Structure formats: structure tokens, C-alpha cells
N, C-alpha and C positions, 0 to 999 in steps of 0.2 A: 209416510204420507208425502214428504217433500220429494222423494224420488218419483212417486206416482204423478205428482203435479209437474215435475220436470219432464217426464215422459210425454205427457199430454202436449205440452208446449213444444217439445222437441219434434214430435210427430207432425205438428202443423208447420214447422219452420225448417227442419233439416231434411234434405233429400236423402242423405245417407241413412239416417235412422228410420225414416218413413219407408225406404226401400227394403231395409232389413225386416221391419215389421210386416210389410206386405208379403215378403218371401216366406216368413215363418207361418203366416196364416194361410198361404195358398199352396204350399208344396204338397205333393201327393203322399210322400212317405213321412210319417211322424209329424203330421200337421199339429200346430199348437192352437189353443184357444186364444182369443184376443187378450185375455188377462195374462196367460202364460207368456205370450209374445211381448207384452208390456214389461213383464218382469225381466225378460232377457235384455230388452233395450235399456231398462233402468240399470242393470248390471254393467252394460257396456258404457253407459254414460258415467257411472261411478268409476270404472276402471280408467276411462279416458281422462276424467277430471284428476284422478290421482296421478296419472302420468304427466299431465300438463303442470300440475303444481310441484311435483317432486323434481322434474327435469328442467322446468323453465322453458321448454320448447313449445312453440305455438301449436294449436290444434291443426291437424292436417286431414282433410277429408279423404285423401288417398290412403293414408295409414288407417283411418277409422273404417274404411270400406275394405280393409285387408288387401289393398292393391288391386281390387276388382274393377275399379272405374276405368273406362277407356281413356287413354291419354288424348289430349287435344293436339292434333297435328296442324301446325301453322305453315303456310307457304306451299302447300301441296295442291296442285291443280290437276283435276281429273281430265283425261284426254278423251 
């Protein structure tokens, strides 16, 4: 029950987890139901929590998104 409540709050506040949930619900092949997608996100939250606690490293959204976020480019001017 705690993981389910954590997922609900996480989907409201975390862009990384909300994007993952949307992807799992909207993909054409092997689309998951909302409950199945919530279970996947809950598993990801638990794995990330374990990694943060055992390594002491801060949570990083780039790592959580499997490196799929576009890096922000600073100082580039379009011509």
C-alpha cells in the first residue's frame, strides 16, 4: 500500500516517473494497463531508493531516465 501511495504522489510531482507511466500506457506494442504501469513505476522507485540508501549517492534524474533526457546546452546561439 505504501508503494502505491508513493507512486500516486510521484506521478504528480516527478517528470521522470510521469513520462515513464505515460510511455507504458500509450505505446503501441505491449501496452500496459494503468495499474500495471503503476506497478512498474513502484518497482523503479523502490530500486532507486535502494540505490540511494546503499551508495549514499544523490538521486539523479538522468540516471533514473536511463540517460534518455536531452542534455541542456548552455551558451549555444542559433544562427
